[in-house]
C-alpha positions as CSV (number, residue, x, y, z in Angstrom):
1,M,0.0,0.0,0.0
2,V,2.9,2.3,0.8
3,A,4.4,1.7,-2.6
4,D,1.0,2.4,-4.3
5,N,0.6,5.6,-2.4
6,S,4.2,6.6,-3.3
7,L,3.5,5.9,-7.0
8,Y,0.2,7.8,-6.9
9,Q,1.8,10.8,-5.4
10,E,4.7,10.7,-7.9
11,R,2.2,10.8,-10.7
12,V,0.2,13.7,-9.2
13,D,3.5,15.6,-8.7
14,S,4.5,14.8,-12.3
15,F,1.2,16.1,-13.6
16,F,1.7,19.5,-11.9
17,E,5.4,19.6,-12.9
18,I,4.4,19.2,-16.5
19,V,1.8,21.9,-16.2
20,D,4.3,24.2,-14.6
21,G,6.8,23.6,-17.4
22,T,4.3,24.0,-20.3
23,C,2.1,26.9,-19.0
24,Q,3.0,30.4,-20.0
25,D,4.2,32.3,-16.9
26,E,1.4,34.9,-17.1
27,F,-1.2,32.1,-16.8
28,K,0.4,29.9,-14.1
29,D,-1.1,31.9,-11.2
30,Q,-4.6,31.2,-12.6
31,I,-4.3,27.7,-14.1
32,I,-2.4,25.8,-11.5
33,P,-4.6,26.9,-8.5
34,A,-7.7,26.0,-10.6
35,L,-6.3,22.6,-11.3
36,R,-5.6,22.0,-7.7
37,R,-9.2,23.0,-6.8
38,R,-10.4,20.6,-9.4
39,F,-8.2,17.9,-7.9
40,D,-9.9,18.5,-4.5
41,K,-13.3,18.6,-6.0
42,P,-13.5,16.8,-9.4
43,P,-16.5,17.2,-11.6
44,T,-18.0,13.8,-10.7
45,D,-21.6,14.6,-11.4
46,T,-20.7,16.1,-14.8
47,F,-18.8,13.0,-15.8
48,N,-21.6,10.7,-14.6
49,K,-24.2,12.5,-16.7
50,V,-22.0,12.4,-19.8
51,L,-20.7,8.9,-19.5
52,G,-23.9,7.4,-18.1
53,V,-22.0,5.8,-15.2
54,S,-21.8,6.2,-11.4
55,L,-18.2,7.3,-10.8
56,T,-17.0,8.2,-7.3
57,G,-15.0,11.3,-6.6
58,P,-11.7,9.4,-6.4
59,E,-12.5,7.7,-9.7
60,A,-13.2,11.0,-11.5
61,R,-10.0,12.4,-10.0
62,R,-8.0,9.4,-11.3
63,I,-9.4,10.0,-14.8
64,L,-8.2,13.6,-14.8
65,Y,-4.9,13.4,-12.9
66,T,-3.6,9.7,-12.9
67,P,-5.4,8.0,-15.8
68,S,-4.8,4.4,-16.8
69,A,-4.9,3.4,-20.4
70,A,-8.5,2.5,-20.1
71,D,-9.3,5.9,-18.6
72,M,-7.5,7.6,-21.5
73,A,-9.9,5.9,-23.9
74,I,-12.8,7.6,-22.1
75,Y,-11.3,11.0,-23.1
76,A,-12.5,10.4,-26.7
77,Q,-16.1,10.2,-25.3
78,L,-15.7,13.2,-23.1
79,L,-14.5,15.4,-26.0
80,E,-17.7,14.8,-27.9
81,G,-19.5,17.7,-26.3
82,D,-22.9,18.9,-27.5
83,P,-22.5,20.0,-31.1
84,D,-26.0,21.5,-31.3
85,H,-25.3,23.8,-28.3
86,S,-21.5,24.1,-28.5
87,K,-21.4,27.6,-26.9
88,D,-23.5,26.6,-23.9
89,L,-21.4,26.0,-20.8
90,S,-23.8,27.2,-18.1
91,D,-26.0,24.1,-17.8
92,N,-24.6,21.7,-20.4
93,S,-22.8,18.8,-18.8
94,A,-21.4,17.6,-22.2
95,N,-19.8,20.9,-23.0
96,R,-18.3,21.3,-19.5
97,A,-16.9,17.8,-19.6
98,Q,-15.5,18.6,-23.1
99,V,-13.6,21.7,-21.8
100,V,-12.2,19.9,-18.8
101,A,-11.0,16.9,-20.8
102,L,-9.4,19.0,-23.5
103,T,-7.6,21.1,-20.9
104,H,-6.0,18.1,-19.2
105,L,-5.1,16.6,-22.6
106,Y,-3.6,19.8,-23.8
107,L,-1.6,20.5,-20.7
108,V,-0.3,17.0,-19.8
109,H,-1.7,13.8,-21.1
110,G,-1.4,14.7,-24.8
111,R,2.3,15.2,-24.3
112,V,2.9,11.6,-23.0
113,W,2.8,8.8,-25.6
114,M,1.8,6.1,-23.1
115,C,-1.4,8.2,-22.4
116,L,-1.9,9.4,-25.9
117,R,-1.8,6.0,-27.6
118,P,-5.0,4.5,-26.0
119,F,-6.7,7.9,-26.6
120,I,-5.9,7.6,-30.3
121,E,-6.9,4.0,-30.5
122,A,-10.3,4.9,-29.0
123,G,-10.9,7.4,-31.9
124,G,-9.5,10.5,-30.1
125,L,-8.0,12.0,-33.3
126,R,-11.4,12.1,-34.9
127,R,-12.7,14.1,-31.9
128,L,-9.9,16.5,-32.2
129,V,-10.6,17.0,-35.9
130,D,-14.2,17.8,-35.1
131,L,-13.0,20.4,-32.6
132,L,-11.1,22.4,-35.2
133,S,-14.3,24.0,-36.3
134,H,-15.5,24.8,-32.7
135,P,-16.9,28.3,-32.4
136,N,-14.5,28.9,-29.4
137,P,-11.1,29.5,-31.1
138,L,-9.3,28.5,-27.9
139,L,-10.6,25.0,-28.1
140,G,-9.9,24.8,-31.8
141,S,-6.3,25.9,-31.2
142,Q,-5.8,23.4,-28.4
143,A,-7.2,20.6,-30.6
144,L,-4.9,21.6,-33.5
145,H,-1.9,21.6,-31.1
146,L,-2.8,18.1,-29.9
147,L,-3.2,16.8,-33.5
148,I,0.3,18.2,-34.5
149,T,1.8,16.7,-31.3
150,A,0.2,13.3,-31.8
151,T,1.3,12.9,-35.4
152,H,4.8,14.4,-35.0
153,P,7.6,11.8,-35.6
154,D,9.3,12.8,-32.4
155,M,6.2,11.5,-30.6
156,Y,6.0,8.3,-32.6
157,G,7.6,6.9,-35.7
158,W,4.5,6.8,-37.9
159,N,6.5,6.3,-41.1
160,H,8.9,3.7,-39.7
161,P,8.5,0.0,-40.7
162,P,7.1,-2.5,-38.2
163,G,9.5,-3.4,-35.5
164,F,11.6,-0.3,-35.9
165,A,12.7,1.3,-32.6
166,Q,10.2,4.1,-32.1
167,P,11.0,7.5,-30.5
168,R,9.1,8.3,-27.4
169,S,8.4,11.6,-25.8
170,A,10.6,12.3,-22.7
171,A,7.8,14.4,-21.1
172,G,5.9,12.8,-18.2
173,T,8.3,9.9,-17.5
174,A,6.5,9.1,-14.2
175,I,3.1,9.2,-15.8
176,G,4.1,7.1,-18.8
177,S,5.8,4.5,-16.7
178,A,2.9,4.2,-14.4
179,V,0.4,3.8,-17.2
180,Q,2.6,1.1,-18.7
181,N,3.0,-0.7,-15.3
182,E,-0.8,-1.0,-14.8
183,G,-0.8,-3.8,-17.3
184,S,-3.3,-2.3,-19.8
185,S,-0.6,-1.4,-22.3
186,G,1.1,-4.7,-22.9
187,E,2.2,-3.7,-26.4
188,A,4.4,-1.0,-24.9
189,V,6.3,-3.6,-23.0
190,Q,6.8,-5.6,-26.1
191,L,7.9,-2.5,-28.0
192,Q,10.5,-1.8,-25.3
193,Q,11.8,-5.3,-25.5
194,Q,12.0,-5.0,-29.3
195,E,14.0,-1.8,-28.9
196,E,16.5,-3.4,-26.5
197,E,16.9,-6.4,-28.9
198,E,17.5,-4.1,-31.9
199,E,20.0,-2.0,-30.0
200,E,21.9,-5.2,-29.0
201,E,21.8,-6.4,-32.6
202,Q,23.1,-3.1,-33.9
203,Q,25.9,-3.2,-31.3
204,Q,26.9,-6.7,-32.4
205,S,26.8,-5.6,-36.1
206,A,29.1,-2.7,-35.3
207,E,31.5,-4.9,-33.4
208,A,31.6,-7.6,-36.1
209,P,33.7,-5.7,-38.7
210,Q,36.2,-4.9,-36.0
211,S,36.7,-8.5,-35.0
212,S,36.9,-9.6,-38.6
213,G,39.5,-6.9,-39.3
214,T,41.5,-8.1,-36.3
215,E,41.5,-11.7,-37.5
216,A,42.6,-10.6,-41.0
217,A,45.4,-8.6,-39.6
218,Q,46.6,-11.6,-37.5
219,Q,46.5,-13.9,-40.5
220,Q,48.5,-11.4,-42.6
221,Q,51.1,-11.1,-39.8
222,Q,51.4,-14.9,-39.6
223,Q,51.9,-15.1,-43.4
224,Q,54.6,-12.4,-43.2
225,E,56.4,-14.2,-40.3
226,K,56.3,-17.6,-42.0
227,P,59.1,-16.9,-44.6
228,I,61.3,-15.5,-41.8
229,R,61.0,-18.6,-39.7
230,V,61.8,-20.9,-42.8
231,Q,64.9,-18.8,-43.6
232,Q,66.1,-19.0,-40.0
233,Q,65.7,-22.8,-40.1
234,Q,67.8,-23.1,-43.3
235,Q,70.6,-21.1,-41.8
């Protein structure tokens, strides 16, 4: 239990560290306190209405701050909003949930591949494309930023052949490791093993010419020494 609590706190701390590193200085004094208030009081009722479930407060908090891979798939549903009343945030749970989910994606989870991958697999990119035409330009710009980030080769080697060692974002190491360790992203473990095997093969390939060259040099030296030994024997 102590280890679980330590990992949980590490992920929460990592969340706010990423926010602090990505937020513009003039907005930090507003955004970080607001996120901490949301941490203390997550929008549980709003999520329950949108998702049609009965989440508890800790479960809603987990989705926003320490999501598993399964939780990240829910973000695609939260981003749907209410397209018929997209400007209504006062009494529209779908639109409020959309803004909250997009904020957390934009600030943190969309910068961590281990979180971003299950979101993409659940159809998240289509939701982001839909948001490009949102009447609120702020939401549209955040969606565009997420699309660019998700499809950038530094995030994932989309054009690389299968089995090629894929680049991964360095942001959110604690978050990405925790999502991977929860067991819902087994492909990530396989990918890491593939990368290690490929690195080992590359190292062996690089060393092979050196050993071959050494053997050739030894053989050449032996050939050169052979006539000398024969001449010495004749004398």
